ROSE-4610 file (N, C-alpha, C; in Angstrom, 1 decimal, always signed):
// ROSE-4610
residu = [M/M/M/R/R/R/I/I/I/Y/Y/Y/V/V/V/G/G/G/H/H/H/Q/Q/Q/Q/Q/Q/A/A/A/V/V/V/S/S/S/A/A/A/E/E/E/D/D/D/F/F/F/V/V/V/E/E/E/L/L/L/A/A/A/L/L/L/G/G/G/T/T/T/P/P/P/I/I/I/E/E/E/L/L/L/W/W/W/L/L/L/G/G/G/V/V/V/E/E/E/G/G/G/E/E/E/T/T/T/D/D/D/E/E/E/E/E/E/R/R/R/A/A/A/A/A/A/R/R/R/L/L/L/D/D/D/A/A/A/A/A/A/R/R/R/D/D/D/I/I/I/L/L/L/A/A/A/D/D/D/P/P/P/E/E/E/Y/Y/Y/N/N/N/N/N/N/L/L/L/P/P/P/D/D/D/D/D/D/V/V/V/A/A/A/R/R/R/I/I/I/A/A/A/A/A/A/E/E/E/V/V/V/I/I/I/E/E/E/A/A/A/H/H/H/A/A/A/P/P/P/E/E/E/L/L/L/F/F/F/N/N/N/V/V/V/V/V/V/P/P/P/L/L/L/A/A/A/R/R/R/P/P/P/A/A/A/G/G/G/R/R/R/R/R/R/R/R/R/S/S/S/S/S/S/R/R/R/K/K/K/G/G/G/A/A/A/A/A/A/A/A/A]
num = [1/1/1/2/2/2/3/3/3/4/4/4/5/5/5/6/6/6/7/7/7/8/8/8/9/9/9/10/10/10/11/11/11/12/12/12/13/13/13/14/14/14/15/15/15/16/16/16/17/17/17/18/18/18/19/19/19/20/20/20/21/21/21/22/22/22/23/23/23/24/24/24/25/25/25/26/26/26/27/27/27/28/28/28/29/29/29/30/30/30/31/31/31/32/32/32/33/33/33/34/34/34/35/35/35/36/36/36/37/37/37/38/38/38/39/39/39/40/40/40/41/41/41/42/42/42/43/43/43/44/44/44/45/45/45/46/46/46/47/47/47/48/48/48/49/49/49/50/50/50/51/51/51/52/52/52/53/53/53/54/54/54/55/55/55/56/56/56/57/57/57/58/58/58/59/59/59/60/60/60/61/61/61/62/62/62/63/63/63/64/64/64/65/65/65/66/66/66/67/67/67/68/68/68/69/69/69/70/70/70/71/71/71/72/72/72/73/73/73/74/74/74/75/75/75/76/76/76/77/77/77/78/78/78/79/79/79/80/80/80/81/81/81/82/82/82/83/83/83/84/84/84/85/85/85/86/86/86/87/87/87/88/88/88/89/89/89/90/90/90/91/91/91/92/92/92/93/93/93/94/94/94/95/95/95/96/96/96/97/97/97/98/98/98/99/99/99]
x = [+0.4/+0.0/+0.8/+0.5/+1.2/+0.5/+1.0/+0.5/+1.3/+0.3/+0.9/+0.1/+1.1/+0.5/+0.6/-0.9/-0.6/-0.3/+0.8/+1.2/+2.4/+2.6/+4.3/+3.7/+4.4/+4.3/+5.8/+4.6/+5.4/+6.4/+7.7/+8.0/+8.0/+8.4/+8.6/+8.1/+8.2/+7.0/+7.7/+8.6/+9.5/+9.0/+8.6/+8.5/+7.0/+5.8/+5.1/+5.0/+5.6/+5.1/+5.7/+6.7/+7.7/+7.3/+6.3/+4.8/+3.6/+3.1/+2.0/+2.2/+3.6/+3.8/+4.3/+5.3/+5.6/+6.9/+7.2/+8.7/+9.3/+10.5/+11.6/+11.6/+12.0/+11.3/+12.8/+13.9/+15.2/+15.0/+14.1/+14.4/+13.7/+12.9/+12.2/+12.7/+13.2/+14.0/+15.5/+16.4/+17.1/+17.8/+19.5/+20.6/+20.8/+21.6/+22.8/+24.0/+25.0/+26.1/+26.0/+25.0/+24.8/+26.1/+26.7/+26.7/+26.3/+26.5/+26.0/+25.6/+26.5/+26.4/+25.1/+24.4/+24.0/+22.8/+22.6/+21.6/+21.2/+21.7/+20.9/+20.0/+21.0/+20.9/+19.1/+19.1/+17.7/+17.0/+17.2/+15.8/+15.5/+16.4/+16.3/+15.3/+15.6/+14.7/+13.3/+13.0/+11.8/+10.9/+11.7/+11.0/+10.3/+11.0/+10.5/+9.6/+9.4/+8.8/+7.6/+6.8/+6.3/+5.6/+6.6/+5.9/+5.2/+5.1/+4.6/+3.5/+1.8/+0.6/+0.2/+0.7/+0.6/+1.2/+2.1/+2.1/+1.4/-0.1/-0.6/-0.9/-0.8/-2.1/-1.1/+0.1/+1.8/+1.5/+1.4/+1.3/+0.2/-1.7/-2.3/-2.5/-1.6/-1.6/-0.7/+0.3/+1.5/+0.7/+0.6/-0.4/-2.0/-2.2/-3.0/-2.4/-1.5/-0.3/-0.5/+0.2/+0.7/+0.2/-1.0/-2.3/-3.0/-3.1/-3.7/-2.0/-0.7/-0.2/+0.2/-0.1/+0.0/-1.6/-3.1/-4.2/-3.4/-3.6/-3.2/-2.0/-1.2/-0.1/+0.3/+0.0/-0.8/-1.7/-3.3/-4.2/-4.4/-3.8/-3.3/-3.2/-2.3/-1.9/-3.1/-4.1/-5.6/-6.4/-6.2/-7.7/-6.4/-6.9/-7.7/-8.2/-7.9/-8.3/-8.1/-9.0/-8.5/-8.3/-6.9/-5.9/-7.1/-7.4/-8.0/-7.4/-7.4/-6.1/-5.9/-5.2/-5.1/-6.7/-6.9/-8.3/-7.0/-7.8/-7.6/-6.2/-5.7/-5.1/-5.5/-5.2/-6.0/-5.2/-5.9/-4.9/-5.1/-4.0/-3.7/-4.3/-4.6/-4.7/-3.7/-2.7/-1.4/-1.5/-3.1/-3.5/-2.8/-2.3/-1.6/-0.8/-0.2/+1.5/+2.7/+3.6/+4.3/+5.2/+5.7/+6.2/+8.1]
y = [-1.4/+0.0/+1.0/+2.6/+3.3/+4.6/+5.3/+6.1/+7.9/+8.2/+10.5/+11.4/+12.5/+13.4/+14.2/+15.6/+15.7/+14.7/+15.2/+14.7/+13.4/+13.9/+13.2/+11.9/+10.5/+9.8/+9.3/+9.5/+8.7/+7.1/+7.5/+6.1/+5.6/+6.1/+6.3/+6.8/+6.7/+7.2/+8.5/+9.1/+10.8/+11.3/+10.3/+11.1/+11.2/+10.9/+11.0/+12.2/+11.8/+13.4/+14.8/+14.5/+15.7/+16.3/+15.2/+16.0/+16.2/+15.4/+16.2/+17.5/+18.1/+18.9/+20.2/+19.7/+21.1/+21.3/+20.8/+21.1/+19.4/+19.5/+18.2/+18.0/+16.9/+16.8/+17.1/+16.6/+17.4/+19.1/+19.6/+21.3/+21.4/+20.6/+21.1/+20.0/+18.7/+17.8/+17.6/+18.4/+19.0/+17.1/+17.3/+16.4/+15.7/+14.2/+14.1/+14.3/+15.7/+16.2/+17.4/+18.1/+19.2/+20.3/+21.2/+22.3/+23.4/+24.0/+25.3/+26.1/+26.6/+27.5/+26.9/+25.1/+24.7/+24.5/+24.5/+24.3/+26.1/+27.2/+28.2/+28.5/+28.6/+28.8/+27.5/+26.6/+25.1/+26.3/+26.6/+27.0/+28.7/+29.2/+30.4/+30.5/+28.9/+29.2/+28.8/+27.7/+27.3/+29.0/+29.6/+30.8/+31.2/+31.1/+31.7/+31.4/+29.7/+29.4/+29.9/+29.7/+29.5/+31.1/+32.1/+33.8/+33.6/+32.3/+33.0/+32.1/+33.3/+32.6/+31.0/+30.9/+29.5/+28.3/+29.1/+27.3/+28.1/+28.8/+29.2/+27.6/+26.9/+25.4/+25.2/+24.8/+24.0/+23.2/+24.2/+23.4/+22.5/+23.1/+22.0/+20.7/+21.1/+19.9/+19.1/+19.5/+18.3/+17.9/+18.1/+17.6/+16.8/+16.5/+16.0/+14.9/+15.1/+14.3/+12.8/+13.7/+12.9/+12.2/+12.2/+12.5/+10.8/+10.9/+9.7/+8.5/+9.5/+8.1/+7.6/+7.9/+7.4/+6.5/+6.8/+5.7/+4.7/+5.0/+3.7/+2.8/+3.5/+2.1/+1.8/+2.6/+2.5/+3.3/+2.7/+2.6/+2.8/+1.8/+2.0/+3.5/+4.1/+5.3/+6.5/+5.9/+6.7/+6.8/+5.4/+5.3/+5.7/+6.3/+7.7/+6.7/+5.9/+5.7/+6.6/+7.2/+8.3/+7.3/+7.3/+6.2/+6.7/+5.3/+5.9/+6.4/+7.1/+7.7/+6.4/+6.4/+5.2/+5.9/+4.9/+5.5/+5.9/+7.5/+8.0/+8.5/+8.8/+10.1/+11.5/+12.8/+13.2/+14.8/+15.6/+16.9/+18.0/+18.1/+19.4/+20.1/+21.7/+22.9/+23.5/+23.7/+23.9/+25.7/+25.9/+27.1/+26.9/+28.4/+28.7/+27.9/+27.5/+26.9/+27.5/+27.4/+28.4/+28.5/+29.5/+30.2/+29.7]
z = [-0.3/-0.2/+0.4/-0.9/-1.1/-0.1/+0.6/+1.4/+0.3/+0.3/+0.1/+0.2/+0.4/+0.8/+0.1/+0.0/-1.5/-2.4/-3.5/-4.4/-4.5/-3.2/-2.8/-1.6/-2.3/-1.7/-0.3/+0.5/+1.9/+2.2/+2.4/+2.5/+3.2/+3.9/+5.6/+7.3/+7.9/+9.6/+9.6/+9.0/+8.7/+7.8/+7.0/+5.2/+5.9/+6.1/+6.5/+7.3/+8.8/+9.9/+9.1/+8.2/+7.4/+6.4/+5.5/+4.6/+5.2/+6.8/+6.7/+7.7/+8.2/+9.0/+8.1/+6.7/+6.0/+6.5/+7.4/+7.9/+8.2/+8.0/+8.4/+9.9/+10.6/+11.8/+12.5/+11.6/+12.3/+13.2/+12.3/+12.8/+14.0/+14.7/+16.0/+16.5/+16.8/+18.0/+17.4/+16.4/+16.7/+15.8/+15.7/+15.2/+16.0/+16.5/+17.4/+16.9/+17.9/+18.2/+17.1/+17.6/+16.5/+17.2/+17.1/+17.7/+18.0/+19.1/+19.5/+18.1/+17.7/+16.2/+15.5/+15.5/+14.6/+15.2/+16.6/+16.5/+17.1/+17.4/+17.5/+16.3/+15.1/+13.5/+13.5/+13.9/+13.8/+14.7/+15.8/+16.5/+16.4/+15.2/+14.7/+13.6/+13.0/+11.8/+11.6/+13.4/+14.1/+14.0/+14.7/+15.4/+14.3/+13.1/+11.7/+11.4/+11.4/+11.0/+11.8/+12.8/+14.0/+13.6/+12.9/+13.1/+11.5/+10.7/+9.8/+9.6/+9.7/+9.5/+8.8/+7.1/+7.3/+8.2/+9.2/+10.1/+11.7/+11.4/+13.0/+13.5/+12.6/+13.1/+13.7/+13.7/+13.2/+15.0/+15.7/+17.4/+17.6/+16.5/+17.2/+16.4/+14.6/+14.2/+15.1/+15.4/+15.7/+17.3/+18.2/+18.9/+18.5/+17.3/+17.0/+16.6/+15.5/+15.0/+15.7/+16.9/+18.2/+19.1/+18.9/+19.8/+19.0/+17.5/+17.0/+17.0/+17.1/+17.0/+18.7/+19.5/+20.7/+20.4/+19.5/+19.8/+19.2/+17.7/+17.4/+18.0/+18.7/+18.5/+20.0/+21.0/+22.7/+23.0/+23.2/+23.3/+24.7/+25.8/+27.3/+27.5/+26.9/+27.3/+27.6/+26.5/+27.1/+27.8/+29.1/+29.3/+30.8/+31.3/+32.6/+33.4/+34.4/+35.6/+37.0/+38.0/+38.8/+39.8/+40.6/+41.2/+43.0/+43.8/+44.9/+45.9/+47.0/+47.9/+49.6/+49.7/+50.9/+51.7/+52.8/+54.0/+54.8/+55.1/+56.4/+56.3/+54.9/+54.7/+54.3/+53.9/+53.8/+53.1/+52.1/+51.4/+52.7/+53.3/+54.0/+53.7/+53.8/+53.3/+53.3/+54.0/+54.1/+54.9/+55.2/+56.3/+56.8/+57.6/+58.6/+59.0/+57.9/+57.9/+57.8/+59.0/+58.7/+57.7/+57.4/+56.1/+56.2]
């Protein structure tokens, strides 16, 4: 099965993320062994991209993609269950506590 984003084929998961976001993933995560100058340039480019109105939805898109990947590959992470508190332990209000 072939996966396309727009007119481009995504061969790997990295390709899919890059095509879906419109930027290379390394721009946001960095690369191992990058120098301080390379990191500064990468972060500067990332700030420029985030300032571009075309990418106003990028943070929301990243969160949505991450949630979809987690849901697809580790759905148990979304099964949130409140934990019971041990009997006899109460949360203190810290009122009147010495500072």
